[in-house]
KEKE-3310 file (N, C-alpha, C; in steps of 0.2 Angstrom, whole numbers, plus 5000, padded with zeros to 4 digits):
npx = (4812:4799:4785:4770:4765:4752:4751:4761:4766:4760:4758:4768:4765:4760:4772:4780:4773:4774:4788:4793:4787:4794:4807:4805:4802:4815:4822:4825:4824:4812:4813:4804:4808:4801:4804:4798:4794:4802:4802:4802:4814:4822:4832:4830:4836:4834:4842:4846:4844:4858:4860:4847:4835:4838:4830:4824:4829:4831:4817:4816:4825:4833:4837:4848:4853:4868:4871:4881:4880:4882:4877:4869:4865:4853:4849:4834:4825:4809:4800:4787:4782:4781:4791:4794:4801:4816:4817:4825:4830:4831:4840:4852:4853:4855:4867:4876:4876:4882:4895:4900:4899:4900:4888:4877:4862:4848:4837:4821:4810:4803:4800:4810:4822:4822:4825:4838:4845:4843:4850:4863:4865:4865:4876:4886:4884:4887:4901:4906:4904:4911:4924:4924:4924:4936:4952)
npy = (5010:5008:5016:5011:5017:5023:5026:5035:5051:5066:5080:5095:5096:5083:5076:5082:5078:5063:5061:5068:5060:5048:5052:5055:5042:5037:5043:5056:5074:5085:5102:5115:5128:5140:5149:5157:5168:5179:5192:5197:5196:5207:5221:5239:5245:5235:5225:5208:5203:5198:5181:5179:5170:5169:5174:5161:5151:5133:5123:5114:5109:5094:5086:5075:5068:5063:5058:5063:5076:5083:5083:5077:5086:5089:5099:5102:5104:5104:5098:5097:5081:5081:5088:5101:5117:5126:5142:5158:5164:5153:5145:5154:5155:5142:5139:5148:5142:5130:5134:5143:5138:5124:5116:5105:5106:5096:5093:5087:5076:5064:5049:5040:5048:5054:5043:5040:5051:5048:5035:5039:5047:5037:5029:5039:5040:5027:5026:5036:5031:5019:5025:5031:5020:5013:5009)
npz = (5132:5122:5115:5108:5092:5092:5105:5108:5113:5106:5106:5113:5127:5130:5128:5138:5149:5149:5148:5160:5169:5167:5170:5184:5189:5187:5197:5196:5199:5193:5188:5183:5173:5170:5160:5151:5158:5159:5160:5173:5178:5174:5173:5175:5164:5154:5153:5158:5175:5186:5187:5183:5172:5155:5140:5130:5138:5143:5145:5156:5171:5176:5190:5199:5213:5220:5232:5240:5242:5231:5213:5198:5183:5170:5156:5148:5134:5129:5114:5102:5095:5082:5077:5083:5082:5087:5094:5089:5100:5109:5102:5103:5117:5121:5114:5120:5133:5130:5125:5134:5147:5146:5146:5139:5130:5130:5117:5118:5110:5112:5122:5120:5119:5131:5139:5134:5140:5154:5154:5151:5163:5173:5169:5171:5185:5190:5186:5194:5207:5206:5206:5219:5226:5224:5229)
capx = (4805:4796:4778:4766:4763:4745:4752:4766:4764:4761:4759:4773:4762:4760:4779:4782:4770:4777:4795:4794:4785:4800:4813:4804:4803:4822:4825:4827:4819:4811:4812:4802:4811:4796:4808:4794:4792:4809:4801:4803:4822:4826:4834:4827:4839:4832:4847:4844:4847:4863:4856:4840:4834:4838:4825:4827:4832:4828:4810:4817:4832:4832:4843:4849:4858:4873:4872:4886:4879:4883:4872:4870:4859:4852:4845:4830:4820:4804:4797:4782:4785:4780:4796:4794:4807:4819:4817:4831:4832:4833:4847:4857:4854:4858:4874:4879:4877:4887:4901:4903:4898:4900:4882:4873:4854:4845:4830:4818:4803:4800:4802:4817:4827:4823:4828:4845:4848:4843:4855:4869:4866:4866:4883:4891:4884:4891:4908:4908:4903:4917:4930:4924:4925:4943:4957)
capy = (5009:5010:5016:5010:5024:5026:5029:5040:5058:5070:5088:5096:5095:5076:5074:5084:5073:5057:5061:5070:5054:5044:5055:5054:5035:5035:5046:5063:5079:5090:5109:5119:5135:5145:5154:5162:5173:5182:5200:5198:5196:5212:5228:5245:5246:5230:5219:5203:5203:5192:5175:5178:5166:5173:5172:5155:5146:5127:5122:5110:5106:5088:5085:5068:5068:5057:5055:5066:5083:5085:5079:5078:5090:5089:5104:5099:5108:5099:5100:5092:5075:5083:5092:5108:5121:5131:5149:5161:5165:5147:5143:5158:5153:5135:5140:5151:5137:5125:5137:5147:5134:5117:5113:5103:5106:5091:5094:5080:5076:5058:5046:5037:5053:5055:5037:5041:5055:5044:5030:5043:5049:5031:5028:5043:5039:5021:5028:5040:5026:5015:5029:5032:5013:5011:5010)
capz = (5132:5115:5115:5102:5089:5094:5112:5108:5114:5100:5108:5118:5133:5131:5128:5144:5154:5148:5150:5167:5173:5167:5174:5191:5190:5188:5203:5194:5201:5188:5190:5178:5174:5168:5156:5147:5162:5160:5162:5181:5179:5170:5176:5172:5157:5150:5154:5163:5182:5187:5189:5180:5166:5149:5135:5127:5143:5143:5149:5163:5173:5179:5194:5202:5218:5220:5239:5243:5242:5224:5209:5190:5180:5163:5154:5143:5130:5126:5108:5100:5092:5075:5075:5085:5080:5092:5092:5089:5107:5112:5099:5106:5124:5121:5111:5126:5139:5128:5123:5140:5153:5145:5147:5133:5131:5126:5114:5118:5107:5113:5128:5119:5120:5138:5141:5133:5145:5160:5154:5152:5170:5176:5167:5175:5192:5191:5186:5200:5213:5206:5208:5226:5230:5222:5235)
cpx = (4802:4789:4775:4764:4757:4746:4757:4763:4765:4762:4765:4771:4762:4767:4782:4780:4773:4784:4797:4792:4791:4806:4812:4805:4811:4826:4828:4822:4818:4810:4810:4804:4806:4800:4804:4792:4798:4808:4803:4810:4825:4827:4830:4830:4838:4837:4845:4848:4852:4859:4849:4840:4834:4832:4828:4830:4828:4821:4811:4824:4830:4838:4843:4854:4862:4874:4877:4886:4879:4878:4874:4864:4859:4847:4841:4825:4815:4801:4792:4785:4785:4786:4796:4801:4810:4818:4824:4834:4835:4840:4853:4859:4858:4866:4878:4881:4882:4894:4904:4903:4899:4894:4878:4866:4852:4838:4827:4811:4800:4803:4809:4822:4828:4826:4836:4848:4848:4849:4862:4870:4868:4873:4888:4890:4888:4898:4910:4908:4909:4923:4930:4926:4933:4948:4962)
cpy = (5012:5010:5014:5016:5027:5029:5034:5047:5062:5078:5088:5095:5088:5074:5076:5079:5066:5057:5063:5064:5049:5046:5054:5047:5033:5039:5053:5068:5084:5097:5112:5126:5141:5151:5159:5168:5178:5189:5201:5199:5201:5218:5233:5246:5240:5224:5214:5204:5197:5186:5174:5174:5170:5170:5166:5150:5139:5127:5119:5109:5100:5087:5078:5069:5062:5055:5058:5074:5086:5081:5081:5083:5090:5095:5101:5104:5104:5103:5095:5086:5076:5087:5100:5111:5125:5138:5152:5162:5159:5144:5147:5156:5146:5135:5143:5146:5132:5128:5140:5143:5126:5113:5112:5104:5101:5093:5087:5081:5069:5054:5042:5042:5054:5049:5037:5045:5051:5039:5033:5045:5043:5029:5032:5042:5032:5022:5031:5035:5022:5018:5030:5025:5011:5013:5016)
cpz = (5126:5116:5108:5098:5091:5101:5113:5109:5108:5101:5113:5125:5135:5132:5135:5150:5155:5151:5157:5171:5173:5171:5182:5193:5191:5193:5201:5197:5196:5191:5183:5178:5173:5165:5152:5151:5164:5162:5169:5182:5175:5174:5172:5165:5152:5150:5159:5170:5182:5190:5186:5174:5160:5145:5132:5132:5142:5147:5156:5164:5177:5183:5197:5207:5218:5227:5243:5244:5235:5219:5202:5188:5173:5161:5148:5140:5127:5119:5106:5096:5084:5072:5076:5084:5086:5089:5092:5096:5110:5109:5102:5113:5125:5119:5117:5131:5137:5128:5130:5146:5152:5146:5140:5135:5127:5124:5114:5115:5108:5119:5126:5120:5127:5141:5140:5138:5152:5160:5155:5159:5174:5175:5171:5182:5194:5191:5192:5206:5212:5208:5215:5229:5229:5228:5233)
residu = (UNK:UNK:UNK:UNK:UNK:UNK:UNK:UNK:UNK:UNK:UNK:UNK:UNK:UNK:UNK:UNK:UNK:UNK:UNK:UNK:UNK:UNK:UNK:UNK:UNK:UNK:UNK:UNK:UNK:UNK:UNK:UNK:UNK:UNK:UNK:UNK:UNK:UNK:UNK:UNK:UNK:UNK:UNK:UNK:UNK:UNK:UNK:UNK:UNK:UNK:UNK:UNK:UNK:UNK:UNK:UNK:UNK:UNK:UNK:UNK:UNK:UNK:UNK:UNK:UNK:UNK:UNK:UNK:UNK:UNK:UNK:UNK:UNK:UNK:UNK:UNK:UNK:UNK:UNK:UNK:UNK:UNK:UNK:UNK:UNK:UNK:UNK:UNK:UNK:UNK:UNK:UNK:UNK:UNK:UNK:UNK:UNK:UNK:UNK:UNK:UNK:UNK:UNK:UNK:UNK:UNK:UNK:UNK:UNK:UNK:UNK:UNK:UNK:UNK:UNK:UNK:UNK:UNK:UNK:UNK:UNK:UNK:UNK:UNK:UNK:UNK:UNK:UNK:UNK:UNK:UNK:UNK:UNK:UNK:UNK)
# end
């Protein structure tokens, strides 16, 4: 879905609104992480609580159920279309997710990038369904 330049979102807030709407239409559930509120998840010694969101954690998790109790998840960091930059905390957290947990973080600045994630999810879902249907 390509938007006319005058309709394309420009601010991060607009990118989030347009892309979240598209994920919803495709059956994905958006979970806003509120990662900027990490102070609530710290111990007295300043270290993060186990399971708490670290500084730099992606803006959203999008989940898509597979109908068997399991699902897909996409980690998404939104940035404005003019080329918003990742902070050092974001770069380090994204690297940690990739290296230690095999989780890629998608940096999304336009609807086309959201569409790519949705298409990849559809492909994975199709492959899993074909595997389940095989004798």
